[in-house]
C-alpha positions as CSV (number, residue, x, y, z in Angstrom):
1,M,101.9,-38.4,1.4
2,T,99.9,-38.5,5.4
3,D,101.8,-38.5,8.4
4,K,101.7,-41.7,10.9
5,M,100.7,-40.6,14.5
6,S,101.9,-40.1,17.8
7,D,100.4,-42.1,20.5
8,S,100.5,-39.3,22.7
9,E,97.9,-37.3,19.3
10,I,96.4,-40.9,19.2
11,A,94.8,-41.1,22.8
12,S,94.2,-37.3,22.4
13,E,91.6,-37.6,19.4
14,L,90.3,-41.1,21.3
15,N,89.2,-38.7,24.3
16,G,87.3,-37.2,21.3
17,L,85.8,-39.4,20.0
18,S,82.6,-41.7,22.1
19,G,82.8,-45.5,21.3
20,W,85.8,-46.2,19.5
21,S,88.9,-47.5,20.6
22,R,92.6,-48.5,19.4
23,D,93.9,-51.9,18.3
24,G,97.5,-51.7,17.5
25,N,97.5,-49.4,13.9
26,V,93.8,-48.8,13.7
27,I,90.5,-47.7,15.2
28,K,87.7,-49.6,15.6
29,R,83.9,-49.5,16.8
30,T,81.4,-51.3,16.6
31,I,77.6,-50.6,16.4
32,V,74.4,-52.2,16.9
33,R,71.5,-51.7,14.5
34,K,68.3,-51.9,14.5
35,G,68.4,-55.1,12.6
36,F,69.3,-56.2,9.5
37,A,68.3,-54.5,7.3
38,D,69.7,-51.0,9.1
39,A,72.9,-52.1,9.2
40,V,73.1,-52.7,6.1
41,D,71.6,-49.4,5.6
42,F,74.1,-48.0,7.4
43,V,76.8,-48.9,5.4
44,G,75.9,-48.2,2.5
45,R,75.4,-44.2,3.9
46,I,79.0,-44.6,5.4
47,V,80.6,-45.5,1.4
48,P,79.7,-42.3,-0.1
49,L,81.9,-41.0,2.9
50,A,84.4,-42.6,2.7
51,D,83.9,-42.7,-1.5
52,S,84.6,-38.4,-1.1
53,M,87.6,-39.5,1.0
54,D,89.3,-41.5,-0.9
55,H,89.7,-43.5,2.4
56,H,88.3,-46.5,2.8
57,P,87.3,-48.2,5.7
58,D,87.2,-52.4,6.5
59,V,83.0,-52.8,8.3
60,R,81.7,-57.2,9.2
61,I,78.0,-57.3,9.9
62,F,77.8,-59.7,12.6
63,A,75.5,-60.7,15.1
64,Y,72.9,-59.5,12.3
65,K,73.1,-56.1,13.8
66,R,76.2,-55.1,14.6
67,V,77.7,-53.5,12.0
68,E,81.6,-53.5,13.4
69,I,84.3,-50.4,11.5
70,S,88.1,-50.6,11.3
71,I,89.6,-47.9,10.1
72,S,93.3,-47.4,9.4
73,T,95.3,-46.0,7.2
74,H,97.2,-48.5,5.2
75,S,99.5,-47.0,2.8
76,V,101.0,-45.4,5.2
77,G,100.6,-47.9,7.6
78,A,100.5,-46.8,10.4
79,L,97.0,-44.6,11.6
80,T,96.6,-40.8,10.3
81,R,95.2,-37.9,10.8
82,K,92.5,-38.7,8.2
83,D,91.6,-41.9,10.1
84,F,89.7,-39.7,12.6
85,D,88.5,-37.9,10.6
86,L,86.8,-40.6,8.9
87,A,86.0,-41.7,12.3
88,R,83.9,-38.9,13.3
89,Q,82.3,-38.2,9.8
90,I,80.8,-42.1,10.6
91,D,79.9,-40.3,13.9
92,S,78.3,-37.9,12.1
93,I,75.3,-40.4,10.4
94,Q,74.8,-41.6,13.5
95,P,70.8,-41.1,14.3
């Protein structure tokens, strides 16, 4: 089972990520893309990463070209290392 992270562990992990913030038991990031098609394409590139990790974020496209990503380990009801691993994978596909 995946272990819950302490507040200090979460803070440390967030320091290593750019643009991500904590909102309770979720880490979030909003990414502005070039346009709607680019936003949809970006979300499509998240899918294989999430599937390979068996860890799926909540994703919302809004305001034409903004992609909001929210990650939490729902089965644990808290943040885990798996959430930060996925965040880093998502960041790796940024142009």
